[in-house]
N, C-alpha and C positions, 0 to 999 in steps of 0.2 A: 307322677312322673313318671314317665319309662323309661329306665337305663338299662344300660347295655348291661347283662350278664358276665362273670370272667368269664364261663366257661356254659357253651349251650349241649344242655342233655338233645340229643338225638334218638330216636326211635327207630329202628328196621327189624325186618323180620330177616332170620339166617338163609333165607332162600335167594339161589343163585342170583336171579336179576336184583335183588335189593343189594346183596354181596358185591355184585360187579357194578350199581351204581355208585355204592359209596366207598370202593376200596381209597380209592384214592385220597379221600380225607381220613379214613382209618389208618392208611402209612404213609402219611405227610409226603403224597407224590406231586400233588400239588400247593400251591401260595398261599397259606389261611389267613398269611394278615395279617397275622396275629390275635387271628382267633383261634380256640380250645373247645372241643367239643367232648361229649361223654356219651358214650354210645351203649344206648340199652339195645338189645336183639332180646324179640323177643315173636312168638307168633300174629299174625296179623291181624284177628280179633280181639287181643288185650290193647294191640296199640290201640284198636279201635277207642276200644274201652277207657283207655289212657287218654286217650283225643276229646273224648268226651268231659273229661276230667282236668283237663285244661292242665296236664301232669308235664307235660315233655315241650321246649321251646321248640324243634321239626317233629317229624311223624312222619312216615310211613302211614296213611290207610286207606282204605278202601274206596274205593269212589261211590260207593253207596254209602257209607258213613261221612263224608261229605256235607252231606246236607245237615247233616244233625251238630256236625262241629261248625259252618260258616261263620260263626259269630268268633270262633274265639282265633284258628287261622284262614289263613290264604293259600293257594293253591301256585304254588311253583310249575315254571311254565318248563317241566324234563321230569325225567323216572316215571311214566306210565308203564306198565305191564300189562297191556289191556289188547285183544283181538280177535279176528276171527278162529273160530277150533284151537281157543286156547279155554276149554274149559266149557264149564266145569263135566265133573267126571262123576256118575253116578254108582255108589258103591250101596246094592242093595243087600241086607241079608237074606240067608236063602234059608228060608223055614223046613224044609225036607230036601233030600237026595235026589227026586224026582222033577221038582222043578227045573226048565227048559230056558235058556234064553231065548225069548221073543221073536215070531217072524218078522218080516217085515211088514206086513199087512195088519198085523197089530196095533192098537193105542197103547202107546206108552202111559199114556196117564192113566189106565183102567190097570196095566199090567202093576203098575207102580204103587194104583188106591191101595191102601191101608197098610205099606210098605215104612219100611223105618229107614229112612238115609239117613247117612251122614254126613255134615253141611262143615265149611272153615269156621260158620260162627254167623251170627244171623244181621248182623252189618257186615257183612262182606259182600263183595257184586259177584264171588258164583253165586249165593244162596237167593240172592237177588235177579240173577240168569235164573235161575231154575224154574223159581217160582212165573217169571214173565214169558219162560219159555214153553212149558208147561202147562200152564193154570191151575196147579199146584198147590195148595195152600198148607202153613203149619196147621195142624187139629192140637196136637200135642205135641211139647218140648220132652224130649227124652234123654238127659246130658246134653251130648253136642249136638245132639240129631233129633229132626222131628217126626212125627207120623201124618205122612200126607194126605189128604182129602180132596179131591175136583171143591173147586168154590165156586 
């Protein structure tokens, strides 16, 4: 039988949007009705992984990760930070000084083929958006980056 914990564990990132959303709780600026919270500030991929294990009572996660944790967590009707023009940002390792930014008529998928692209995590919404938008797939994991090929 479920019973109310004495302190709720609350996971969120130190990013400005999460800091804004959880500030009032962290600084007791609102009536918490006797509830107490222990804040865990971690990057979003770590929070996604912790949610897979069910480590925290409440956690910010990527919407991409929700499909994997829907049996453990419910979505709250607040706190989303997604929208048009909100990433992902592609950071590419430049192999030589002669490399140039591609012109507008160059197919970005061809330009990025076999590049290593840093990603915030494989369960993040940014990673999912990159794959959906570019039709690139991670062919080889390299740290927190991936070498991409066409699917």
